[in-house]
C-alpha positions as CSV (number, residue, x, y, z in Angstrom):
1,M,-14.6,-39.7,-4.4
2,D,-16.5,-37.3,-6.7
3,E,-15.6,-33.8,-5.7
4,K,-17.3,-30.8,-7.3
5,P,-15.5,-27.5,-7.3
6,I,-16.9,-24.7,-5.1
7,T,-16.8,-21.1,-6.3
8,M,-15.6,-18.7,-3.6
9,I,-15.3,-15.0,-4.4
10,L,-13.7,-12.4,-2.0
11,E,-15.2,-9.0,-2.8
12,G,-14.6,-6.1,-0.5
13,S,-15.6,-7.3,3.0
14,T,-17.7,-10.2,1.8
15,M,-17.1,-13.8,0.8
16,K,-19.5,-15.3,-1.7
17,V,-19.8,-19.1,-1.7
18,N,-22.4,-21.0,-3.7
19,Q,-25.0,-18.2,-3.8
20,Q,-24.5,-17.4,0.0
21,T,-22.9,-14.1,1.0
22,Y,-20.8,-14.1,4.2
23,N,-19.7,-11.0,6.0
24,F,-16.2,-10.4,7.2
25,C,-16.2,-10.7,11.0
26,G,-12.6,-10.0,11.8
27,S,-9.2,-11.6,11.8
28,L,-6.8,-13.1,14.3
29,G,-3.2,-13.7,13.1
30,P,-3.3,-15.2,9.6
31,S,-7.0,-16.2,9.8
32,S,-9.9,-14.2,8.5
33,Y,-13.4,-15.0,9.7
34,F,-16.7,-14.8,7.9
35,D,-20.3,-15.5,8.9
36,L,-23.8,-14.7,7.7
37,N,-24.3,-12.7,11.0
38,C,-21.2,-11.8,13.0
39,S,-21.6,-12.5,16.7
40,G,-18.8,-10.2,17.9
41,K,-16.4,-13.1,18.5
42,A,-14.6,-13.7,15.2
43,E,-13.3,-17.2,16.2
44,Q,-16.9,-18.4,16.5
45,S,-17.7,-17.5,12.8
46,A,-18.9,-20.1,10.4
47,I,-15.9,-19.8,8.0
48,R,-12.2,-19.4,8.7
49,F,-10.0,-18.6,5.7
50,I,-6.2,-18.4,5.7
51,S,-5.3,-16.5,2.5
52,K,-1.6,-17.3,2.6
53,S,-2.1,-21.0,2.3
54,G,-5.6,-20.9,0.6
55,T,-7.1,-23.0,3.4
56,W,-10.9,-22.7,3.8
57,I,-12.5,-24.2,6.9
58,K,-16.2,-24.5,7.5
59,G,-17.2,-26.8,10.4
60,E,-15.6,-30.2,9.8
61,Q,-14.9,-29.4,6.1
62,T,-11.4,-28.2,5.1
63,L,-10.7,-27.2,1.5
64,S,-7.8,-25.9,-0.4
65,C,-8.4,-22.9,-2.6
66,V,-6.7,-21.9,-5.8
67,S,-6.8,-18.6,-7.7
68,L,-8.4,-18.6,-11.1
């Protein structure tokens, strides 16, 4: 499998991923939620990020993040 690295930058209350900027929508327990437009229900956001483990989840895609 040919995997290409994805750049993800947390900056203030935004997450930048491949030229897209996602807004922080809230957090529940260890999970932080980000979306282009927050709906008011954090758990329905496009991206779930668990900073302690570096787990990044978007739809069916789950990635492991490492600090650079």
